[in-house]
ChimeraX commands (.cxc) that place a marker at each C-alpha (Angstrom):
marker #1 position 15.03,-15.98,-14.43 radius 0.5
marker #1 position 16.58,-13.48,-16.81 radius 0.5
marker #1 position 19.80,-11.51,-15.10 radius 0.5
marker #1 position 18.57,-7.83,-14.37 radius 0.5
marker #1 position 15.13,-8.85,-13.29 radius 0.5
marker #1 position 14.62,-8.66,-9.88 radius 0.5
marker #1 position 11.37,-10.04,-8.44 radius 0.5
marker #1 position 9.82,-8.08,-5.29 radius 0.5
marker #1 position 7.14,-9.76,-3.25 radius 0.5
marker #1 position 4.61,-6.94,-1.40 radius 0.5
marker #1 position 2.20,-8.33,0.96 radius 0.5
marker #1 position -0.96,-6.31,0.83 radius 0.5
marker #1 position -1.99,-5.51,4.57 radius 0.5
marker #1 position -4.82,-2.88,5.85 radius 0.5
marker #1 position -2.63,0.63,5.35 radius 0.5
marker #1 position -3.34,3.65,6.61 radius 0.5
marker #1 position -3.74,7.26,4.55 radius 0.5
marker #1 position -0.34,8.42,5.69 radius 0.5
marker #1 position 1.43,5.17,4.33 radius 0.5
marker #1 position -0.40,4.94,1.06 radius 0.5
marker #1 position 0.55,8.40,0.63 radius 0.5
marker #1 position 4.50,7.55,1.28 radius 0.5
marker #1 position 4.22,4.88,-0.78 radius 0.5
marker #1 position 2.91,7.02,-3.77 radius 0.5
marker #1 position 5.61,9.98,-2.92 radius 0.5
marker #1 position 2.82,12.42,-2.37 radius 0.5
marker #1 position 1.87,14.35,0.61 radius 0.5
marker #1 position -0.93,13.01,2.89 radius 0.5
marker #1 position -3.64,15.97,1.83 radius 0.5
marker #1 position -2.72,15.62,-1.58 radius 0.5
marker #1 position -3.55,11.68,-0.81 radius 0.5
marker #1 position -6.64,12.70,0.47 radius 0.5
marker #1 position -7.97,14.71,-2.17 radius 0.5
marker #1 position -7.19,12.03,-4.68 radius 0.5
marker #1 position -9.43,9.64,-2.32 radius 0.5
marker #1 position -12.48,12.09,-2.35 radius 0.5
marker #1 position -12.85,11.49,-6.13 radius 0.5
marker #1 position -12.64,7.60,-6.06 radius 0.5
marker #1 position -14.61,7.18,-2.88 radius 0.5
marker #1 position -17.85,5.92,-3.86 radius 0.5
marker #1 position -15.57,3.13,-5.69 radius 0.5
marker #1 position -13.14,2.24,-2.54 radius 0.5
marker #1 position -15.54,2.93,0.24 radius 0.5
marker #1 position -14.85,4.82,3.63 radius 0.5
marker #1 position -12.08,3.75,5.45 radius 0.5
marker #1 position -12.75,1.70,8.74 radius 0.5
marker #1 position -11.02,3.62,11.95 radius 0.5
marker #1 position -7.42,4.52,10.45 radius 0.5
marker #1 position -7.24,1.72,7.70 radius 0.5
marker #1 position -8.33,0.77,4.43 radius 0.5
marker #1 position -8.91,-3.09,4.34 radius 0.5
marker #1 position -7.38,-4.93,2.23 radius 0.5
marker #1 position -10.06,-5.31,-0.38 radius 0.5
marker #1 position -9.71,-1.25,-0.18 radius 0.5
marker #1 position -6.26,-1.55,-0.40 radius 0.5
marker #1 position -6.26,-3.70,-3.77 radius 0.5
marker #1 position -9.21,-1.63,-5.25 radius 0.5
marker #1 position -6.64,1.77,-4.54 radius 0.5
marker #1 position -3.94,-0.02,-6.51 radius 0.5
marker #1 position -5.63,-0.83,-9.19 radius 0.5
marker #1 position -7.01,2.82,-9.60 radius 0.5
marker #1 position -4.04,4.44,-9.23 radius 0.5
marker #1 position -1.38,1.83,-10.37 radius 0.5
marker #1 position 1.21,-0.32,-8.03 radius 0.5
marker #1 position 2.77,2.72,-6.31 radius 0.5
marker #1 position 6.75,3.10,-6.56 radius 0.5
marker #1 position 8.01,3.00,-2.67 radius 0.5
marker #1 position 7.04,0.25,-0.35 radius 0.5
marker #1 position 6.39,0.75,3.42 radius 0.5
marker #1 position 8.00,-1.81,5.60 radius 0.5
marker #1 position 7.21,-1.84,9.34 radius 0.5
marker #1 position 9.56,-3.35,11.84 radius 0.5
marker #1 position 6.96,-6.52,11.68 radius 0.5
marker #1 position 7.44,-7.04,8.31 radius 0.5
marker #1 position 11.14,-6.78,8.69 radius 0.5
marker #1 position 11.40,-9.31,11.19 radius 0.5
marker #1 position 8.99,-11.84,9.04 radius 0.5
marker #1 position 11.30,-11.10,6.02 radius 0.5
marker #1 position 14.71,-11.76,8.22 radius 0.5
marker #1 position 13.54,-14.70,10.53 radius 0.5
marker #1 position 13.56,-18.15,8.70 radius 0.5
marker #1 position 10.39,-19.70,7.46 radius 0.5
marker #1 position 9.99,-23.51,9.73 radius 0.5
marker link #1:1,2 radius 0.2
marker link #1:2,3 radius 0.2
marker link #1:3,4 radius 0.2
marker link #1:4,5 radius 0.2
marker link #1:5,6 radius 0.2
marker link #1:6,7 radius 0.2
marker link #1:7,8 radius 0.2
marker link #1:8,9 radius 0.2
marker link #1:9,10 radius 0.2
marker link #1:10,11 radius 0.2
marker link #1:11,12 radius 0.2
marker link #1:12,13 radius 0.2
marker link #1:13,14 radius 0.2
marker link #1:14,15 radius 0.2
marker link #1:15,16 radius 0.2
marker link #1:16,17 radius 0.2
marker link #1:17,18 radius 0.2
marker link #1:18,19 radius 0.2
marker link #1:19,20 radius 0.2
marker link #1:20,21 radius 0.2
marker link #1:21,22 radius 0.2
marker link #1:22,23 radius 0.2
marker link #1:23,24 radius 0.2
marker link #1:24,25 radius 0.2
marker link #1:25,26 radius 0.2
marker link #1:26,27 radius 0.2
marker link #1:27,28 radius 0.2
marker link #1:28,29 radius 0.2
marker link #1:29,30 radius 0.2
marker link #1:30,31 radius 0.2
marker link #1:31,32 radius 0.2
marker link #1:32,33 radius 0.2
marker link #1:33,34 radius 0.2
marker link #1:34,35 radius 0.2
marker link #1:35,36 radius 0.2
marker link #1:36,37 radius 0.2
marker link #1:37,38 radius 0.2
marker link #1:38,39 radius 0.2
marker link #1:39,40 radius 0.2
marker link #1:40,41 radius 0.2
marker link #1:41,42 radius 0.2
marker link #1:42,43 radius 0.2
marker link #1:43,44 radius 0.2
marker link #1:44,45 radius 0.2
marker link #1:45,46 radius 0.2
marker link #1:46,47 radius 0.2
marker link #1:47,48 radius 0.2
marker link #1:48,49 radius 0.2
marker link #1:49,50 radius 0.2
marker link #1:50,51 radius 0.2
marker link #1:51,52 radius 0.2
marker link #1:52,53 radius 0.2
marker link #1:53,54 radius 0.2
marker link #1:54,55 radius 0.2
marker link #1:55,56 radius 0.2
marker link #1:56,57 radius 0.2
marker link #1:57,58 radius 0.2
marker link #1:58,59 radius 0.2
marker link #1:59,60 radius 0.2
marker link #1:60,61 radius 0.2
marker link #1:61,62 radius 0.2
marker link #1:62,63 radius 0.2
marker link #1:63,64 radius 0.2
marker link #1:64,65 radius 0.2
marker link #1:65,66 radius 0.2
marker link #1:66,67 radius 0.2
marker link #1:67,68 radius 0.2
marker link #1:68,69 radius 0.2
marker link #1:69,70 radius 0.2
marker link #1:70,71 radius 0.2
marker link #1:71,72 radius 0.2
marker link #1:72,73 radius 0.2
marker link #1:73,74 radius 0.2
marker link #1:74,75 radius 0.2
marker link #1:75,76 radius 0.2
marker link #1:76,77 radius 0.2
marker link #1:77,78 radius 0.2
marker link #1:78,79 radius 0.2
marker link #1:79,80 radius 0.2
marker link #1:80,81 radius 0.2
marker link #1:81,82 radius 0.2
marker link #1:82,83 radius 0.2
view
């Protein structure tokens, strides 16, 4: 791999409106307005979460987010050795 190129592995998982808004660097209400325009293609969230297939569709529609939100479980998975 060439120098200066960094590879990041992002695990797609069910996400909330708030988490997605943070990833795109916009307010919750702005993200909600974005979603109103594409809800017919993405579908309604179940409870508080968009499912994995919906999150993938959101990434396709709005592009790859610049910020990644990690939970404590994600950090533990990254730091713990895999056997």
